[in-house]
N, C-alpha and C positions, 0 to 999 in steps of 0.2 A: 391749703393745698392736699386735695388724697393724695393718700400710702399706696392706696392700695392697687393702681392698674400701671404705674411705673415695678414698683414693685415687687405685682405677682410677672409682671410681663420678665421682668429679672432670675427668680425664680423658674419660672418657664422654660427661657433663656439656657438658663444652668441644667436642665435637666436630657434639655435637647442634646447641651454639648459633653456632659457625662458619658454616652452613647452616638459610639461610631456608627456612623450613614450607612444605612443597609446598599447592600447594590442589586438591584431590580436587572433582568430579562425579558420584559415583556415579547418581542422577534426572538424565533429558531432561527435556527441556520436555513438561509433561502435555500427553493430548490435546487437539488444539482441537476450540471450540465455538463457535457461533454467539450473535456478542452484542451488543449495542447500541454505539455511538459511546459514552453514558453512561456503560454499563459498562465499557467500558475504562477510561474515566477516570476511575474511582474504581478500577480495581482497578491504574493507572496510580501515580495516588496512593498506595496499601497497601503497592507494592515498592518505587517514591523511598523511601519510608518503613521501609520493614527494611531495607535497600540498608543508609539511614543511622545506621541504629542498630545494622548489623554494625561498618560502616566508623568508626565510634566506641566503637566495645568493640575493636575489634581494635589502635588507634592507642591504647587504653590499655595492654591485653596487652601493645604491642612496649615499651612505656613502663617498666611495668612487668616484664620478660622483660632490656631491658640494663640495668638496677637489679639487679638478681637475680643476672643473667652477672658485671658487674662486685663483683658481695662475694661471688661465688663466687671468684674469682682471690683476692684480700684472702685471707680465709679459705686457701685451699686453699696459698696462697705460704707465710703464716703457720704453718698447722698441719704441712707440709714442715722448715720454720727448726727450729719447737718438738720435734720428734723426731727430728732428726740427730743423730748420736753428736759427742757432747764439747760437744752446747749445753745438756745434762741437766750440773743443778747437783752440784756435790763438792765434799764438804767443808763443808756446809751445816748439813749434817744432815739427819733423818725429815723434817721438820717444811717446809723447804724442796723437799723429793724432792715428800711430799703435797702441800704447796701447786703447785707442776709439773705434776704428773698432773691435781688438779684443775681447772684452768688448760688443760691439751693438752682434756680431756676439754670442758669447756664449748663452745672451739674445733669441736671434733669433733662435738659436737652441731648445732652450729652451720650448720656445711657440708651434713651431714647433711641439716638443715630448706629449704636452701637448695637443694640439689639436689633435692629430691622438690619444691621450688616449683618450681623448675624445667621438673621432667617436666610439673607439673598444667598449668601456663601453656603447655606447645607440642602438649600434648590441647587445652589448649581451645582455640588458634588453627590449629592442625589443624582440624576440626567447624566452627569459625567458617565456616571459607574451602570447605566444604563446603557450607557454607549459603547463604554466598555467592552461591558458586558456580551455588545453585540457584535464587537470584534474580532471578540475571545472567539463566538459562533462563528465567525466567517473562518479565524487559522481553524479549527476543527476542521470544515466544512472542506478547506484546502487540503489537509493533511491526509482527510480523507480519498478527495483525488489523489491525493501523490500517490496513494496506498495503490490504486485503480491502479494508474499508469505505470507507477514499476512491475505492478502482475501479468500487462499488457506486455511490456515494454520485456518480461521474464518469457511469458511464452515467448515472446517473437524471436527473440536469441538461441532459445531451443528449437525451432518450427525452421531458424536460417541454419542451424549448427545439425540439423536430423540432414535438411537436404544436401548438406557438403557431405556429411558423412558418410549418404548412401549415395552420393557421385564419384568418392574419393573411393570406395569400397573400390571399383572398376575400373580405379587406374595402372596402372602398367610400375610394373615392381613391386607388386605385391603390398601396396601401401596401405596402411592401420589408422584406421576411419580415427579422429580424432573427439569426436562424442562421447561418452564415455570409456576412449579405448585405454588400456591399459599398457600398451605399449609391444612392439613387435613379440615375435617369437623363435626359438632356429626351425624351421622346416624340417620338417619331420623326414626319413628316405623313402618311405610311401607316397608320399606326394608326386607331383613333377608327370607321372604318370594317367593321369583322365582323360588325356585323349586318347588312350587305349582300350576304354568301359562302354565306345560307343557301340549299338545294338544290343549290348547285358549290362548297361546300369542296373542297380539296385535300385527294389523303388526305397522312397523316404518311409514309406507307411508297412507296417507289417498284415497281413491277412487281406483280407478282403477287398476291397475298393471303385467306387465309379469314379471312370476317367471320362475326361473331358476337354475340351480345347479351347480355353478364354484368353483374356487379355487385361491388363488392367488401363483402366483409360491413361495413367501415367507412363506405361511402357510400350515401348516402343517395334515392339516385338511378342509373339503368342508364345503362355504359355501352358501350363495344365491347373484343372479344376483334381483335386481326388477325393470326392466323397468321403468319409468315414464317423463315426460316432465322436460325439465331443471327448476330446481330452483325450486319444488317441496319438499314443506316443509318436513325431520324429523324428528322422534318426538323417543323419549325415550319409549322404549317397557315396562316400568318396572319404579320405584322408582332409585334412584342413584345416584351416587357422579363418575364426571368426572374424571374419570383416567387417561386421555390419551387428549388430542385434539392439533393435529396440524399435519404435512407432513408428509407421512413416503413410505417409499421406497414403491414398486408398490402400494403399500396402497394407494399415494393421500392423498389428506385432509382426516384426519379420528380423530374420534372421538369413543374412551372406554370408556366403562357405568363396572362400579362393581356394585352388586347390592345385597351381600354381603352373606356371604359363599362359599365365592369365585365363586360366577357366575358373568360373563361377557359379553355384549355384544357391537360387533366392528360395526359402523357403519362406511363406508368408499366409496370413490371416490365421495368427497363430491365436490362442489362449491363454500360451504361458514360453517362455526365455529361459533355456538352462540354462545356459553360454554367457559369456562372456566377452564383448571381445578382445583380441589377442592371445584367447583358445587356443589350443590347437584338439584337435579333434579327429577322432578315427573312423575309420568307417564301418556304423551302423551306431555310433553312440547315441544316444538323446539331447537333442539339440530344443525340443518345445514339445507341444500338445496340440497337436487340432481346434481352431476354434470357430466360433460363430458369429457370427458378423450382421446376423437380420436373416442369409438366407441360407439358414442350413450349416450344420456343418462340418469342414471340405477346409482341404490342406490349396493351398495358390502356390505353384512350385515353377521355376521361370530355369533358365540355363544361358547362362551367357559367353562370350567372349569378347576378352574387354568389356565392351561399355556395349557389344553386339548381342540383343536378343535373340538367340536359334531357337529354329523348331528342336521342342521336346520328344519327339514322338520317337522319333528314325534312334535316337540315343538308349530308348530303355525298350527298342525293337517290337512297336507297336504301330 
């Protein structure tokens, strides 16, 4: 009986079990597609369930592999001992020799079965490893989707907050906008007389500027566009409190000042905002600078009484 085949296989199997199986990932993440938060949540549950199932199966296979490896070592040693010269029974007759050969064949058969089982376990562990890597790739894709959704939700919340802040800036009672607000401040003694400035309201820009009627798409009344060099300081036309200071819709960077008794001025299309919500500013104080939204540098200016936009020309005496 040849010793090479079973013992050679045993040595090969021992070498296989001496090294942990390598996990491969043949396929990358699936192509990204737009999904909702609910979709991501459902997919996340499926991925987590699949990963748990694979990990549990791998644990079972590892335990089975360790037990099989131990049997291979024991039976391999037994087989080697039984086949060594000098251990074969001599002088006990033919029956003893047949019995010894039968036992040797049983050990050989059992050892071969263990080796085949070890190979099958190793192959299944490699395949499960590939599946686990695929599941992990799916989990990474879901992580990316969740980050995209989170950024989109943040952007929507910011837009909603700006919308509310812009509307609340014109509320009765000098309401302080909630977006970026620092809290209301006490009115100064100079506030509240804005109506008396009608016809002699100072311009928000110093120096020469070209003025023309204009209107923003989201406005319900007229405004003025004042052309001036980019970066020209924009100043408060009267004492007031900053009710809004942020980017808003087609207005761009905008500052709304509340001047008391429900009078407001809106300075928009700014390149920079130099005040914060809740600040008290005096007449002529810098609140920002002229910006350029693509049609040349200019300031967009409105006057509102409550939520109503009024004709601004009469206030400047033009």
